[in-house]
C-alpha positions, 0 to 999 in steps of 0.5 A, a space after each residue: 564911167 559910161 560907155 559915152 564917156 569911155 569912147 570920148 576918152 579913147 578918142 582924145 587919147 587917139 587924138 593925142 597920140 596921132 597929133 605928132 604923127 599927123 604933123 610929120 606925115 603932112 611934111 612927108 607928103 610935101 617932100 614925096 609929092 615933090 619927088 624927094 623921098 625923106 625917111 629922115 622924118 624920125 631924125 627931124 623930129 628928134 632934132 626938133 624935140 631936142 632943140 625945143 627943150 634946150 632952148 626952152 629950158 632957158 628962153 621959154 617954150 615959145 623960143 624953143 618951139 621956134 628954134 625947133 622949127 628953124 633947126 629941123 628945117 635947116 637939117 632938112 636943107 641938108 637933106 635937099 643939098 645932098 640929094 639934089 645938088 650932090 646926087 646922093 641916094 635919097 635913102 642913104 641920106 635920110 639914114 644918115 641923118 637919122 643916125 646923126 640926130 640920134 647920136 648927136 641928141 644923146 651926146 648933147 643931153 649927156 654934155 649940156 645937161 650933165 646927164 651921165 647915166 640912164 635915164 638921161 632926160 632934160 626938162 622944161 619949166 612950162 609947156 605949150 597948150 595941147 589944144 594948139 597942136 591938136 587943133 593945128 593937126 586937125 586943120 593942117 590936112 584940109 589946108 594941105 589938100 587945098 594947097 596941093 590941088 587948088 593952088 599953082 604952087 601945089 600943082 607944080 609940086 605934084 608936077 615935078 614929083 610925078 613927072 619932072 621931065 614933063 614939068 621941065 617941058 611945060 617950063 617948071 623948074 623942079 628945084 623950087 617946088 622940091 626945095 619947098 617941099 623938102 624944107 617944109 617937111 623939116 619945118 613940120 617934122 620939127 613942129 611935131 618933135 617940139 610937140 612931143 617934148 614941149 606939150 605931150 611930155 614936158 621933157 626930152 629923153 633918149 630916143 624919145 621919138 621912138 619910131 614915130 617918124 617911121 610910123 608917120 611915113 607908113 601912114 603916108 603910104 597907107 593914105 596914098 600920099 594924100 593929106 586926108 587919107 594920111 591923117 586917117 591913117 594917123 588917127 588909126 595908128 593913134 588908137 593902137 
């Protein structure tokens, strides 16, 4: 293999590994820009990965993918209610959801798929095209940049995240932008988890997310909470 071919292979492998990080990181940006810390990305990804295979094994990958988005969004809604309505500490809520996702997925994998001893795994008969997810991951940071900086809702999300008091004085209720940001983070993290199980490996195994949710959070910080910066950080992490 010549040098150009080797570089191309490395680049494709980096994209492949960075794709779930980028999807989850974009969700993390939306949540944190709205003023809600969401360290539950790991658990949301794990939930999406499990639900995608659970439903996909019986109803096909398309149904599995949609179900993963729905369940992860509902789980993000739990984080929203805990932190915004019940005033639970955001870090505590995120840790609790991560632990819930980890232990619930292990229990359900053992119960529903009759996998009693390690290595426990559940497979799907078909997988979703890798190119779909890679294309979405590459386009999404650009779309999110435009959304945050050039749309009314995006500006409101940034306003309530940076100074909710000033936003209230300007007539902006923080509840709606925050709800959008947190729920969108669940949807995107669910998509990242579904990518792992339905496209990248074609199966679900115990704790298959393997810390990618936390890496996505690190990418958000390294990218200074901007979509383009976080995407570049994800690509850098993908090469490691």
